[in-house]
Biopython code that builds the backbone (N, CA, C, O; Angstrom):
import numpy as np
from Bio.PDB.StructureBuilder import StructureBuilder

atoms = [
    (1, "GLN", "N", (2.484, 25.253, -11.554)),
    (1, "GLN", "CA", (1.974, 24.228, -10.649)),
    (1, "GLN", "C", (0.889, 24.814, -9.754)),
    (1, "GLN", "O", (1.038, 25.912, -9.218)),
    (2, "GLN", "N", (-0.190, 24.080, -9.602)),
    (2, "GLN", "CA", (-1.308, 24.554, -8.793)),
    (2, "GLN", "C", (-0.978, 24.524, -7.319)),
    (2, "GLN", "O", (-0.247, 23.652, -6.848)),
    (3, "LEU", "N", (-1.515, 25.471, -6.606)),
    (3, "LEU", "CA", (-1.331, 25.532, -5.163)),
    (3, "LEU", "C", (-1.983, 24.306, -4.518)),
    (3, "LEU", "O", (-3.101, 23.932, -4.873)),
    (4, "GLY", "N", (-1.284, 23.690, -3.578)),
    (4, "GLY", "CA", (-1.843, 22.543, -2.879)),
    (4, "GLY", "C", (-1.660, 21.230, -3.605)),
    (4, "GLY", "O", (-2.009, 20.178, -3.067)),
    (5, "ARG", "N", (-1.133, 21.260, -4.788)),
    (5, "ARG", "CA", (-0.911, 20.044, -5.555)),
    (5, "ARG", "C", (0.471, 19.491, -5.246)),
    (5, "ARG", "O", (1.424, 20.253, -5.081)),
    (6, "LYS", "N", (0.583, 18.181, -5.167)),
    (6, "LYS", "CA", (1.856, 17.590, -4.764)),
    (6, "LYS", "C", (2.753, 17.218, -5.944)),
    (6, "LYS", "O", (3.821, 16.637, -5.752)),
    (7, "GLY", "N", (2.330, 17.547, -7.149)),
    (7, "GLY", "CA", (3.164, 17.400, -8.332)),
    (7, "GLY", "C", (3.811, 16.065, -8.525)),
    (7, "GLY", "O", (3.130, 15.072, -8.782)),
    (8, "ASP", "N", (5.133, 16.020, -8.405)),
    (8, "ASP", "CA", (5.895, 14.816, -8.689)),
    (8, "ASP", "C", (6.137, 13.926, -7.477)),
    (8, "ASP", "O", (6.989, 13.039, -7.532)),
    (9, "ALA", "N", (5.419, 14.137, -6.402)),
    (9, "ALA", "CA", (5.582, 13.310, -5.211)),
    (9, "ALA", "C", (5.208, 11.863, -5.540)),
    (9, "ALA", "O", (4.324, 11.627, -6.363)),
    (10, "PRO", "N", (5.872, 10.896, -4.904)),
    (10, "PRO", "CA", (5.487, 9.493, -5.114)),
    (10, "PRO", "C", (4.015, 9.282, -4.752)),
    (10, "PRO", "O", (3.483, 9.979, -3.888)),
    (11, "PRO", "N", (3.357, 8.323, -5.409)),
    (11, "PRO", "CA", (1.928, 8.124, -5.173)),
    (11, "PRO", "C", (1.548, 7.986, -3.697)),
    (11, "PRO", "O", (0.524, 8.528, -3.279)),
    (12, "HIS", "N", (2.345, 7.277, -2.904)),
    (12, "HIS", "CA", (1.965, 7.088, -1.496)),
    (12, "HIS", "C", (2.024, 8.386, -0.687)),
    (12, "HIS", "O", (1.380, 8.496, 0.356)),
    (13, "GLU", "N", (2.784, 9.355, -1.158)),
    (13, "GLU", "CA", (2.858, 10.640, -0.452)),
    (13, "GLU", "C", (1.654, 11.534, -0.770)),
    (13, "GLU", "O", (1.490, 12.596, -0.169)),
    (14, "GLN", "N", (0.828, 11.108, -1.700)),
    (14, "GLN", "CA", (-0.376, 11.862, -2.047)),
    (14, "GLN", "C", (-1.587, 11.387, -1.250)),
    (14, "GLN", "O", (-2.681, 11.933, -1.396)),
    (15, "LEU", "N", (-1.396, 10.375, -0.409)),
    (15, "LEU", "CA", (-2.480, 9.855, 0.407)),
    (15, "LEU", "C", (-2.664, 10.681, 1.665)),
    (15, "LEU", "O", (-1.713, 11.270, 2.179)),
    (16, "SER", "N", (-3.893, 10.720, 2.158)),
    (16, "SER", "CA", (-4.131, 11.345, 3.466)),
    (16, "SER", "C", (-3.492, 10.448, 4.523)),
    (16, "SER", "O", (-3.138, 9.302, 4.247)),
    (17, "GLU", "N", (-3.351, 10.978, 5.721)),
    (17, "GLU", "CA", (-2.754, 10.197, 6.804)),
    (17, "GLU", "C", (-3.523, 8.896, 7.055)),
    (17, "GLU", "O", (-2.921, 7.837, 7.229)),
    (18, "ARG", "N", (-4.871, 8.985, 7.070)),
    (18, "ARG", "CA", (-5.689, 7.801, 7.309)),
    (18, "ARG", "C", (-5.596, 6.822, 6.145)),
    (18, "ARG", "O", (-5.500, 5.613, 6.359)),
    (19, "GLU", "N", (-5.624, 7.334, 4.913)),
    (19, "GLU", "CA", (-5.462, 6.451, 3.750)),
    (19, "GLU", "C", (-4.129, 5.713, 3.828)),
    (19, "GLU", "O", (-4.059, 4.524, 3.514)),
    (20, "PHE", "N", (-3.079, 6.405, 4.241)),
    (20, "PHE", "CA", (-1.760, 5.779, 4.348)),
    (20, "PHE", "C", (-1.759, 4.694, 5.431)),
    (20, "PHE", "O", (-1.138, 3.647, 5.248)),
    (21, "GLN", "N", (-2.437, 4.926, 6.542)),
    (21, "GLN", "CA", (-2.547, 3.899, 7.583)),
    (21, "GLN", "C", (-3.239, 2.656, 7.033)),
    (21, "GLN", "O", (-2.771, 1.537, 7.243)),
    (22, "VAL", "N", (-4.343, 2.850, 6.336)),
    (22, "VAL", "CA", (-5.083, 1.733, 5.755)),
    (22, "VAL", "C", (-4.221, 1.040, 4.697)),
    (22, "VAL", "O", (-4.186, -0.189, 4.636)),
    (23, "PHE", "N", (-3.532, 1.812, 3.874)),
    (23, "PHE", "CA", (-2.642, 1.260, 2.855)),
    (23, "PHE", "C", (-1.609, 0.306, 3.479)),
    (23, "PHE", "O", (-1.437, -0.818, 3.007)),
    (24, "LEU", "N", (-0.932, 0.754, 4.529)),
    (24, "LEU", "CA", (0.100, -0.067, 5.162)),
    (24, "LEU", "C", (-0.486, -1.357, 5.738)),
    (24, "LEU", "O", (0.114, -2.424, 5.613)),
    (25, "LYS", "N", (-1.638, -1.257, 6.358)),
    (25, "LYS", "CA", (-2.266, -2.435, 6.936)),
    (25, "LYS", "C", (-2.704, -3.423, 5.846)),
    (25, "LYS", "O", (-2.527, -4.632, 5.997)),
    (26, "LEU", "N", (-3.267, -2.915, 4.765)),
    (26, "LEU", "CA", (-3.643, -3.779, 3.640)),
    (26, "LEU", "C", (-2.405, -4.434, 3.042)),
    (26, "LEU", "O", (-2.411, -5.626, 2.734)),
    (27, "ALA", "N", (-1.345, -3.649, 2.880)),
    (27, "ALA", "CA", (-0.107, -4.165, 2.284)),
    (27, "ALA", "C", (0.502, -5.272, 3.136)),
    (27, "ALA", "O", (1.171, -6.164, 2.614)),
    (28, "ARG", "N", (0.270, -5.217, 4.450)),
    (28, "ARG", "CA", (0.760, -6.264, 5.363)),
    (28, "ARG", "C", (-0.165, -7.468, 5.410)),
    (28, "ARG", "O", (0.110, -8.441, 6.111)),
    (29, "GLY", "N", (-1.265, -7.404, 4.663)),
    (29, "GLY", "CA", (-2.175, -8.538, 4.577)),
    (29, "GLY", "C", (-3.302, -8.552, 5.589)),
    (29, "GLY", "O", (-3.981, -9.568, 5.736)),
    (30, "GLU", "N", (-3.518, -7.447, 6.294)),
    (30, "GLU", "CA", (-4.610, -7.395, 7.263)),
    (30, "GLU", "C", (-5.950, -7.331, 6.533)),
    (30, "GLU", "O", (-6.057, -6.745, 5.456)),
    (31, "THR", "N", (-6.955, -7.934, 7.131)),
    (31, "THR", "CA", (-8.298, -7.909, 6.540)),
    (31, "THR", "C", (-8.983, -6.586, 6.838)),
    (31, "THR", "O", (-8.605, -5.866, 7.763)),
    (32, "ALA", "N", (-10.000, -6.278, 6.038)),
    (32, "ALA", "CA", (-10.772, -5.053, 6.252)),
    (32, "ALA", "C", (-11.406, -5.061, 7.639)),
    (32, "ALA", "O", (-11.469, -4.021, 8.295)),
    (33, "GLY", "N", (-11.873, -6.216, 8.090)),
    (33, "GLY", "CA", (-12.469, -6.314, 9.416)),
    (33, "GLY", "C", (-11.473, -6.002, 10.520)),
    (33, "GLY", "O", (-11.794, -5.288, 11.470)),
    (34, "HIS", "N", (-10.272, -6.534, 10.395)),
    (34, "HIS", "CA", (-9.236, -6.289, 11.404)),
    (34, "HIS", "C", (-8.808, -4.827, 11.385)),
    (34, "HIS", "O", (-8.614, -4.217, 12.436)),
    (35, "ILE", "N", (-8.662, -4.267, 10.182)),
    (35, "ILE", "CA", (-8.282, -2.852, 10.060)),
    (35, "ILE", "C", (-9.362, -1.972, 10.694)),
    (35, "ILE", "O", (-9.059, -1.045, 11.445)),
    (36, "ALA", "N", (-10.613, -2.272, 10.386)),
    (36, "ALA", "CA", (-11.728, -1.501, 10.927)),
    (36, "ALA", "C", (-11.690, -1.506, 12.451)),
    (36, "ALA", "O", (-11.840, -0.467, 13.094)),
    (37, "GLU", "N", (-11.487, -2.687, 13.013)),
    (37, "GLU", "CA", (-11.450, -2.806, 14.479)),
    (37, "GLU", "C", (-10.263, -2.052, 15.070)),
    (37, "GLU", "O", (-10.410, -1.348, 16.068)),
    (38, "SER", "N", (-9.093, -2.196, 14.461)),
    (38, "SER", "CA", (-7.883, -1.577, 15.029)),
    (38, "SER", "C", (-7.895, -0.050, 14.901)),
    (38, "SER", "O", (-7.268, 0.638, 15.707)),
    (39, "LEU", "N", (-8.599, 0.489, 13.898)),
    (39, "LEU", "CA", (-8.646, 1.942, 13.697)),
    (39, "LEU", "C", (-9.977, 2.556, 14.146)),
    (39, "LEU", "O", (-10.219, 3.746, 13.947)),
    (40, "SER", "N", (-10.833, 1.731, 14.754)),
    (40, "SER", "CA", (-12.166, 2.178, 15.210)),
    (40, "SER", "C", (-12.982, 2.771, 14.067)),
    (40, "SER", "O", (-13.553, 3.856, 14.185)),
    (41, "LEU", "N", (-13.023, 2.034, 12.956)),
    (41, "LEU", "CA", (-13.793, 2.428, 11.771)),
    (41, "LEU", "C", (-14.767, 1.319, 11.439)),
    (41, "LEU", "O", (-14.663, 0.216, 11.974)),
    (42, "SER", "N", (-15.722, 1.606, 10.555)),
    (42, "SER", "CA", (-16.577, 0.541, 10.038)),
    (42, "SER", "C", (-15.856, -0.135, 8.866)),
    (42, "SER", "O", (-14.962, 0.449, 8.254)),
    (43, "VAL", "N", (-16.255, -1.357, 8.569)),
    (43, "VAL", "CA", (-15.686, -2.071, 7.425)),
    (43, "VAL", "C", (-15.958, -1.293, 6.136)),
    (43, "VAL", "O", (-15.114, -1.237, 5.241)),
    (44, "LYS", "N", (-17.144, -0.696, 6.055)),
    (44, "LYS", "CA", (-17.507, 0.108, 4.869)),
    (44, "LYS", "C", (-16.557, 1.284, 4.700)),
    (44, "LYS", "O", (-16.156, 1.597, 3.579)),
    (45, "THR", "N", (-16.191, 1.939, 5.794)),
    (45, "THR", "CA", (-15.252, 3.069, 5.732)),
    (45, "THR", "C", (-13.881, 2.602, 5.259)),
    (45, "THR", "O", (-13.240, 3.270, 4.447)),
    (46, "VAL", "N", (-13.429, 1.457, 5.765)),
    (46, "VAL", "CA", (-12.141, 0.904, 5.333)),
    (46, "VAL", "C", (-12.201, 0.617, 3.840)),
    (46, "VAL", "O", (-11.245, 0.893, 3.115)),
    (47, "SER", "N", (-13.312, 0.067, 3.377)),
    (47, "SER", "CA", (-13.483, -0.233, 1.954)),
    (47, "SER", "C", (-13.437, 1.055, 1.127)),
    (47, "SER", "O", (-12.861, 1.069, 0.039)),
    (48, "THR", "N", (-14.034, 2.126, 1.629)),
    (48, "THR", "CA", (-13.998, 3.414, 0.938)),
    (48, "THR", "C", (-12.577, 3.943, 0.862)),
    (48, "THR", "O", (-12.146, 4.409, -0.193)),
    (49, "TYR", "N", (-11.837, 3.878, 1.978)),
    (49, "TYR", "CA", (-10.433, 4.307, 1.970)),
    (49, "TYR", "C", (-9.630, 3.479, 0.965)),
    (49, "TYR", "O", (-8.801, 4.019, 0.234)),
    (50, "ARG", "N", (-9.879, 2.168, 0.932)),
    (50, "ARG", "CA", (-9.155, 1.285, 0.010)),
    (50, "ARG", "C", (-9.422, 1.717, -1.432)),
    (50, "ARG", "O", (-8.487, 1.835, -2.224)),
    (51, "THR", "N", (-10.678, 1.951, -1.774)),
    (51, "THR", "CA", (-11.039, 2.384, -3.122)),
    (51, "THR", "C", (-10.331, 3.674, -3.484)),
    (51, "THR", "O", (-9.758, 3.790, -4.567)),
    (52, "ARG", "N", (-10.367, 4.650, -2.576)),
    (52, "ARG", "CA", (-9.737, 5.948, -2.834)),
    (52, "ARG", "C", (-8.235, 5.836, -3.020)),
    (52, "ARG", "O", (-7.673, 6.411, -3.951)),
    (53, "LEU", "N", (-7.584, 5.092, -2.131)),
    (53, "LEU", "CA", (-6.121, 5.017, -2.228)),
    (53, "LEU", "C", (-5.699, 4.225, -3.464)),
    (53, "LEU", "O", (-4.681, 4.546, -4.077)),
    (54, "MET", "N", (-6.452, 3.210, -3.837)),
    (54, "MET", "CA", (-6.145, 2.444, -5.046)),
    (54, "MET", "C", (-6.253, 3.347, -6.280)),
    (54, "MET", "O", (-5.410, 3.282, -7.175)),
    (55, "GLU", "N", (-7.286, 4.183, -6.324)),
    (55, "GLU", "CA", (-7.441, 5.111, -7.446)),
    (55, "GLU", "C", (-6.293, 6.119, -7.482)),
    (55, "GLU", "O", (-5.708, 6.361, -8.538)),
    (56, "LYS", "N", (-5.977, 6.701, -6.335)),
    (56, "LYS", "CA", (-4.903, 7.695, -6.280)),
    (56, "LYS", "C", (-3.564, 7.114, -6.696)),
    (56, "LYS", "O", (-2.745, 7.803, -7.305)),
    (57, "MET", "N", (-3.338, 5.844, -6.369)),
    (57, "MET", "CA", (-2.038, 5.221, -6.626)),
    (57, "MET", "C", (-1.996, 4.453, -7.943)),
    (57, "MET", "O", (-0.932, 4.000, -8.364)),
    (58, "GLY", "N", (-3.147, 4.305, -8.595)),
    (58, "GLY", "CA", (-3.194, 3.564, -9.856)),
    (58, "GLY", "C", (-2.972, 2.075, -9.675)),
    (58, "GLY", "O", (-2.416, 1.422, -10.559)),
    (59, "LEU", "N", (-3.394, 1.528, -8.550)),
    (59, "LEU", "CA", (-3.231, 0.105, -8.263)),
    (59, "LEU", "C", (-4.559, -0.602, -8.436)),
    (59, "LEU", "O", (-5.617, 0.027, -8.411)),
    (60, "HIS", "N", (-4.498, -1.936, -8.613)),
    (60, "HIS", "CA", (-5.710, -2.675, -8.938)),
    (60, "HIS", "C", (-6.042, -3.818, -7.986)),
    (60, "HIS", "O", (-7.147, -4.358, -8.039)),
    (61, "SER", "N", (-5.108, -4.196, -7.118)),
    (61, "SER", "CA", (-5.348, -5.316, -6.211)),
    (61, "SER", "C", (-4.526, -5.174, -4.948)),
    (61, "SER", "O", (-3.604, -4.362, -4.877)),
    (62, "ASN", "N", (-4.874, -5.978, -3.949)),
    (62, "ASN", "CA", (-4.099, -5.956, -2.710)),
    (62, "ASN", "C", (-2.665, -6.432, -2.951)),
    (62, "ASN", "O", (-1.737, -5.972, -2.285)),
    (63, "SER", "N", (-2.485, -7.352, -3.900)),
    (63, "SER", "CA", (-1.110, -7.791, -4.192)),
    (63, "SER", "C", (-0.306, -6.646, -4.809)),
    (63, "SER", "O", (0.897, -6.540, -4.569)),
    (64, "ASP", "N", (-0.959, -5.786, -5.604)),
    (64, "ASP", "CA", (-0.281, -4.580, -6.128)),
    (64, "ASP", "C", (0.154, -3.683, -4.963)),
    (64, "ASP", "O", (1.253, -3.128, -4.976)),
    (65, "LEU", "N", (-0.721, -3.546, -3.955)),
    (65, "LEU", "CA", (-0.401, -2.730, -2.779)),
    (65, "LEU", "C", (0.838, -3.269, -2.071)),
    (65, "LEU", "O", (1.753, -2.522, -1.725)),
    (66, "THR", "N", (0.844, -4.589, -1.866)),
    (66, "THR", "CA", (1.970, -5.207, -1.173)),
    (66, "THR", "C", (3.247, -5.060, -1.969)),
    (66, "THR", "O", (4.290, -4.727, -1.406)),
    (67, "TYR", "N", (3.186, -5.302, -3.264)),
    (67, "TYR", "CA", (4.358, -5.156, -4.109)),
    (67, "TYR", "C", (4.905, -3.738, -4.055)),
    (67, "TYR", "O", (6.110, -3.533, -3.905)),
    (68, "TYR", "N", (4.004, -2.752, -4.179)),
    (68, "TYR", "CA", (4.412, -1.343, -4.131)),
    (68, "TYR", "C", (5.086, -1.032, -2.792)),
    (68, "TYR", "O", (6.144, -0.403, -2.755)),
    (69, "ALA", "N", (4.466, -1.474, -1.698)),
    (69, "ALA", "CA", (5.004, -1.193, -0.365)),
    (69, "ALA", "C", (6.382, -1.820, -0.177)),
    (69, "ALA", "O", (7.274, -1.190, 0.392)),
    (70, "LEU", "N", (6.564, -3.034, -0.641)),
    (70, "LEU", "CA", (7.871, -3.702, -0.530)),
    (70, "LEU", "C", (8.906, -3.013, -1.401)),
    (70, "LEU", "O", (10.028, -2.757, -0.963)),
    (71, "LYS", "N", (8.527, -2.715, -2.630)),
    (71, "LYS", "CA", (9.446, -2.063, -3.579)),
    (71, "LYS", "C", (9.928, -0.707, -3.069)),
    (71, "LYS", "O", (11.073, -0.317, -3.297)),
    (72, "ASN", "N", (9.042, 0.002, -2.379)),
    (72, "ASN", "CA", (9.376, 1.332, -1.863)),
    (72, "ASN", "C", (9.821, 1.313, -0.398)),
    (72, "ASN", "O", (9.924, 2.354, 0.250)),
    (73, "LYS", "N", (10.082, 0.104, 0.104)),
    (73, "LYS", "CA", (10.599, -0.091, 1.469)),
    (73, "LYS", "C", (9.703, 0.537, 2.546)),
    (73, "LYS", "O", (10.191, 1.091, 3.531)),
    (74, "LEU", "N", (8.394, 0.439, 2.338)),
    (74, "LEU", "CA", (7.427, 0.952, 3.302)),
    (74, "LEU", "C", (7.054, -0.134, 4.317)),
    (74, "LEU", "O", (6.598, 0.163, 5.421)),
    (75, "ILE", "N", (7.255, -1.397, 3.923)),
    (75, "ILE", "CA", (7.078, -2.551, 4.822)),
    (75, "ILE", "C", (8.238, -3.504, 4.537)),
    (75, "ILE", "O", (8.921, -3.397, 3.518)),
    (76, "ASP", "N", (8.441, -4.444, 5.475)),
    (76, "ASP", "CA", (9.463, -5.488, 5.204)),
    (76, "ASP", "C", (8.926, -6.847, 5.554)),
    (76, "ASP", "O", (9.627, -7.847, 5.398)),
]
sb = StructureBuilder()
sb.init_structure("model")
sb.init_model(0)
sb.init_chain("A")
sb.init_seg("    ")
for serial, (resi, resn, name, xyz) in enumerate(atoms, 1):
    if name == "N":
        sb.init_residue(resn, " ", resi, " ")
    sb.init_atom(name, np.array(xyz, "f"), 0.0, 1.0, " ", f" {name:<3s}", serial, name[0])
structure = sb.get_structure()
């Protein structure tokens, strides 16, 4: 196993802290604009985080994010 690699960790545990914050907010149905405002980011930056976390997690839509979060008890 390579150093620094998270191996068999669940996909959400492979996200950076900021990606995980954006993930949870998207999974709860918040808009990119609202997320940007609440985290003091630009909408473009939120969009970049969304793209990265979707790739890392192998998800394709916001509904996939919500389903994953509910299934893994990350939101209720």
